[in-house]
C-alpha positions in Angstrom: 1.7 13.0 2.2 3.5 10.9 -0.6 7.2 10.2 0.2 7.4 7.0 -2.2 6.0 6.9 -5.5 4.6 3.2 -5.1 3.6 1.4 -8.3 -0.1 -0.2 -7.9 -0.3 -3.7 -9.7 -3.4 -4.6 -11.0 -2.8 -7.8 -13.3 -1.4 -11.3 -12.4 2.4 -11.0 -12.5 5.3 -13.5 -11.3 8.0 -12.4 -8.7 10.7 -13.8 -10.1 12.3 -14.1 -13.6 13.4 -17.4 -15.1 16.8 -17.2 -13.4 15.1 -16.6 -9.8 15.8 -13.2 -9.6 13.5 -10.4 -8.8 11.0 -9.5 -11.6 11.5 -5.7 -12.0 7.9 -5.6 -13.0 6.8 -6.9 -9.9 8.0 -4.0 -7.6 4.9 -2.3 -6.1 1.6 -3.2 -4.3 -1.9 -4.6 -5.2 -5.1 -4.8 -3.6 -5.7 -8.5 -4.4 -3.2 -11.2 -4.2 -2.0 -11.3 -7.7 1.7 -11.8 -7.4 2.8 -15.4 -7.8 5.9 -16.4 -5.9 7.8 -18.7 -8.1 11.2 -18.5 -6.1 13.9 -21.0 -7.1 17.8 -21.1 -6.8 19.4 -18.9 -4.2 20.4 -21.7 -2.1 20.0 -21.2 1.8 18.7 -17.9 1.2 14.8 -18.4 0.5 12.5 -17.7 3.4 8.8 -18.8 3.1 6.1 -18.4 6.0 2.3 -18.5 6.4 1.5 -16.9 9.9 -1.8 -16.7 11.1 -2.8 -14.8 14.2 -6.6 -14.7 15.3 -8.2 -12.6 18.1 -10.8 -13.9 20.1 -12.9 -12.5 22.7 -10.9 -14.6 25.4 -7.9 -15.8 23.6 -5.3 -14.9 21.0 -4.5 -17.9 18.7 -1.3 -18.1 16.6 -0.1 -20.7 14.1 2.5 -20.7 11.7 4.2 -23.0 9.0 7.7 -21.5 7.8 10.6 -23.1 5.6 13.8 -21.3 5.9 15.9 -23.5 3.1 18.2 -25.1 5.7 15.0 -26.3 8.0 11.2 -26.2 8.4 9.9 -24.6 11.6 6.2 -24.7 12.7 5.1 -23.2 16.0 1.8 -22.4 17.7 1.1 -20.0 20.7 -1.8 -18.8 22.8 -2.5 -15.9 25.1 -5.4 -15.7 27.4 -6.1 -12.0 27.9 -7.6 -12.5 31.4 -4.9 -15.0 33.2 -2.2 -14.1 30.7 -1.6 -17.7 30.3 0.7 -18.0 27.5 2.1 -21.0 25.9 4.1 -21.7 22.9 5.4 -24.9 21.2 7.8 -25.2 18.2 9.2 -28.0 16.1 11.9 -28.0 13.8 12.0 -30.3 10.8 14.6 -31.4 8.1 14.2 -29.0 4.9 13.9 -32.0 2.5 10.4 -34.1 2.8 6.7 -33.9 2.4 5.9 -33.2 6.4 5.8 -29.6 5.1 4.1 -28.2 2.1 3.9 -24.1 1.2 2.4 -22.7 -1.9 3.4 -19.8 -4.4 0.1 -18.2 -4.2 -1.3 -16.3 -1.0 -4.6 -18.0 -0.7 -3.9 -21.8 -1.3 -3.4 -24.7 1.0 -0.4 -25.1 3.4 0.3 -28.1 5.6 2.6 -29.1 8.3 2.2 -32.9 9.0 4.1 -34.1 12.1 3.1 -36.5 14.8 3.9 -33.6 17.4 2.1 -31.1 15.3 -0.6 -31.1 12.9 -1.3 -27.7 10.9 -3.4 -27.3 8.2 -4.5 -24.1 6.4 -7.1 -25.6 3.9 -8.1 -22.7 1.5 -11.0 -23.7 -0.4 -10.5 -22.0 -3.7 -13.2 -19.4 -3.1 -13.7 -17.5 0.2 -12.7 -19.6 3.3 -9.8 -21.1 4.9 -10.3 -23.8 7.3 -7.6 -23.9 10.0 -7.1 -27.0 12.0 -4.6 -27.7 14.3 -3.7 -30.7 16.6 -0.9 -30.9 19.2 -1.1 -34.0 21.7 1.2 -32.4 24.2 0.5 -28.8 24.4 1.9 -27.4 28.0 0.8 -31.1 29.1 -2.5 -30.9 27.6 -4.3 -31.8 24.2 -4.7 -28.9 21.8 -7.5 -29.0 18.9 -8.3 -25.9 16.9 -10.9 -25.8 14.4 -11.5 -22.3 12.9 -13.1 -21.1 9.5 -11.6 -18.0 8.4 -13.8 -15.9 5.8 -12.2 -13.8 3.1 -15.2 -11.3 2.1 -15.2 -11.1 -1.8 -14.8 -7.4 -1.8 -12.2 -7.0 0.8 -8.7 -5.4 -0.2 -5.4 -6.9 1.1 -2.0 -5.5 1.1 0.3 -7.1 -1.1 3.6 -5.7 -1.5 6.9 -6.4 -3.3 10.1 -5.2 -1.3 13.0 -4.7 -3.5 16.6 -4.6 -1.6 18.2 -5.5 -5.2 17.7 -8.0 -7.9 19.1 -10.8 -5.5 17.6 -10.1 -2.4 13.7 -9.1 -2.3 10.5 -9.9 -0.2 6.9 -10.5 -1.0 4.8 -9.9 1.8 0.8 -10.2 1.8 -0.9 -9.0 4.9 -4.9 -9.7 4.9 -6.6 -8.3 7.4 -9.8 -8.2 9.9 -10.9 -11.5 8.4 -14.1 -12.9 10.3 -13.4 -16.0 11.8 -15.6 -18.7 13.7 -14.9 -22.0 15.4 -13.0 -23.2 18.4 -9.9 -23.5 20.2 -9.7 -26.5 23.0 -7.1 -26.7 25.4 -7.8 -29.9 27.8 -11.2 -29.4 29.5 -11.0 -25.3 28.4 -12.8 -24.8 25.3 -12.6 -21.1 23.7 -15.1 -20.3 21.1 -14.8 -17.7 18.3 -17.6 -16.0 16.8 -17.5 -14.5 13.4 -19.1 -11.1 14.4 -16.2 -10.1 17.0 -13.4 -12.4 16.0 -11.1 -11.4 13.5 -7.9 -13.3 11.9 -4.8 -11.7 10.4 -2.6 -13.7 7.9 1.2 -12.9 7.2 2.3 -14.6 3.9 5.9 -14.2 3.4 8.1 -15.2 0.2 11.5 -13.9 -0.6 15.3 -14.0 -0.8 16.6 -12.3 2.3 20.1 -10.8 3.3 22.1 -12.6 6.1 21.1 -10.1 8.6 17.6 -8.2 9.1 16.0 -6.2 11.7 12.3 -5.1 11.4 9.2 -3.9 13.2 5.5 -4.9 12.7 2.7 -3.2 14.1 -0.9 -4.8 13.3 -4.3 -5.2 14.8 -7.6 -6.3 13.5 -10.9 -5.5 15.4 -14.1 -4.4 15.2 -14.6 -0.6 16.6 -17.7 1.1 16.7 -19.6 -0.9 14.3 -16.6 -1.2 11.7 -13.9 -3.7 11.2 -10.7 -1.7 11.4 -7.0 -3.5 10.3 -3.8 -2.0 10.7 -0.6 -2.8 9.3 2.8 -0.8 9.8 6.4 -2.0 9.3 9.6 -0.3 9.7 13.6 -0.8 9.4 13.6 -3.8 6.9 12.0 -1.6 4.2 14.3 1.3 4.5 15.7 2.8 1.5 13.9 0.3 -1.0 11.2 3.0 -2.1 8.5 0.6 -1.0 6.4 0.2 2.5 4.3 -2.4 4.0 2.0 0.6 5.7 -1.6 0.5 5.4 -5.2 0.4 7.1 -8.4 -1.0 6.5 -11.8 0.4 7.2 -14.5 -2.2 6.4 -12.2 -4.0 3.9 -11.2 -0.9 1.9 -7.4 -0.3 2.1 -5.6 3.2 2.3 -2.1 2.5 1.4 0.4 4.9 3.3 3.0 5.9 0.9 5.7 7.0 3.6 7.7 5.4 6.2 6.4 4.9 9.6 8.7 5.5 12.4 8.6 3.2 15.5 9.8 4.7 19.0 10.3 2.3 22.2 12.5 1.7 25.0 15.0 -0.9 24.1 15.7 -1.7 27.7 12.0 -2.0 28.7 9.8 -3.0 25.7 6.7 -2.9 27.7 6.8 0.9 28.2 4.5 2.6 25.5 5.5 2.9 22.0 4.9 5.5 19.4 4.0 4.7 15.8 3.6 7.6 13.6 4.3 8.6 9.7 7.7 10.2 9.1 6.7 13.5 7.5 2.9 13.7 7.9 0.4 12.9 10.5 -2.0 10.5 8.6 -0.7 7.9 11.4 -0.5 8.7 15.1 -0.5 6.1 17.4 0.5 5.0 20.9 0.8 1.4 21.8 0.3 0.2 25.5 1.6 -3.4 25.9 0.1 -5.7 28.4 2.1 -8.9 27.7 5.5 -9.5 26.1 6.2 -12.5 24.3 10.1 -13.3 24.1 11.4 -15.8 21.5 15.3 -16.3 21.2 17.2 -19.0 19.3 20.9 -19.2 19.0 22.2 -22.1 16.7 25.4 -20.1 16.2 25.0 -19.7 12.4 21.4 -18.9 12.7 20.0 -16.2 15.5 16.6 -14.8 16.0 15.6 -12.8 19.0 11.9 -11.5 19.0 10.1 -9.4 21.4 6.4 -9.5 20.2 4.3 -7.4 22.5 0.4 -7.4 22.8 -1.4 -4.2 24.0 -3.7 -1.6 23.0 -3.6 1.1 20.2 -5.2 4.5 20.8 -4.7 7.6 18.4 -5.9 7.8 14.8 -5.2 7.3 11.2 -6.2 9.5 8.2 -7.6 8.4 4.8 -6.6 9.8 1.5 -9.7 12.2 1.4 -8.7 13.6 5.1 -11.0 11.5 7.1 -10.0 11.0 10.3 -10.5 7.7 11.8 -10.0 7.4 15.8 -8.4 4.2 17.4 -9.4 3.7 21.0 -8.3 0.5 23.0 -7.7 -1.4 19.8 -6.2 -4.7 20.7 -3.3 -5.8 18.8 0.6 -6.3 18.7 3.6 -4.9 18.1 7.2 -6.4 17.7 10.8 -6.0 17.2 12.7 -8.8 15.5 16.4 -9.1 14.8 17.5 -12.3 12.8 20.8 -13.9 11.6 19.6 -16.3 8.9 
């Protein structure tokens, strides 16, 4: 089913024109990170982030470096699946300075250098990202993470430009099922990540956002029956733009979903089962059963953010363009609703 005639981009292109407005030729999606985020202007409206989520056997580990124009915000959180130990630490830094560095290209180094939190996403220029995180006081203990994330050369990735108009737009890159090895140590507890069973997800965002936004995002990256599978579905924020961030990956090959995906959930109790399905076809038919809810709220009057991120399991199926049905069984991942005034 094709609801949207989405343009596929194959060659390197810049997101913005000389004035910092959206380059119309950049509207579309690419299977490789060929779009350069040359943002400028739009004072206080630019948003940039590199969000990583790594699923290990025992621990989910996430680290983010973001710059919202009026402040830089960096945060790290962990979830131990068995004990459900969860902790999140966030720091806010002034917008001007060299403590936070974010690049125009997806696969380039990003840094947060502060005494309370050091985060490094060091891309080697080829097929590896070295993630190191050090936090002296993380729930009263020292946290140190040292993870090597592999980017298989032949893998597809999802790189999409969402146009609200020439002055408000977003480039999002979602890179899935990236084999990851290394460790995360919290106090005396050491979690080991094995590249055959541990997978990372990158959410790279660069854009000029409207004052208020709401979005859903569902994602998972796991090995199922010997195959690397990645799921990426979004809702609300892309409505009416003619583009979606909907796709899935099977052993590194992307199937782009050219229609909207509908998220249904109980806003009074997000821990109840979610339904995630394509709007017109049955190419995506998933039930998401949460087992843990992460709530992150901030209210600084002018700036407000409300996040309900659920971790749980996906069941159902997705269907390729050739009609192959890929069953999804007990696939660990996350689904969220985020309301922002920023």
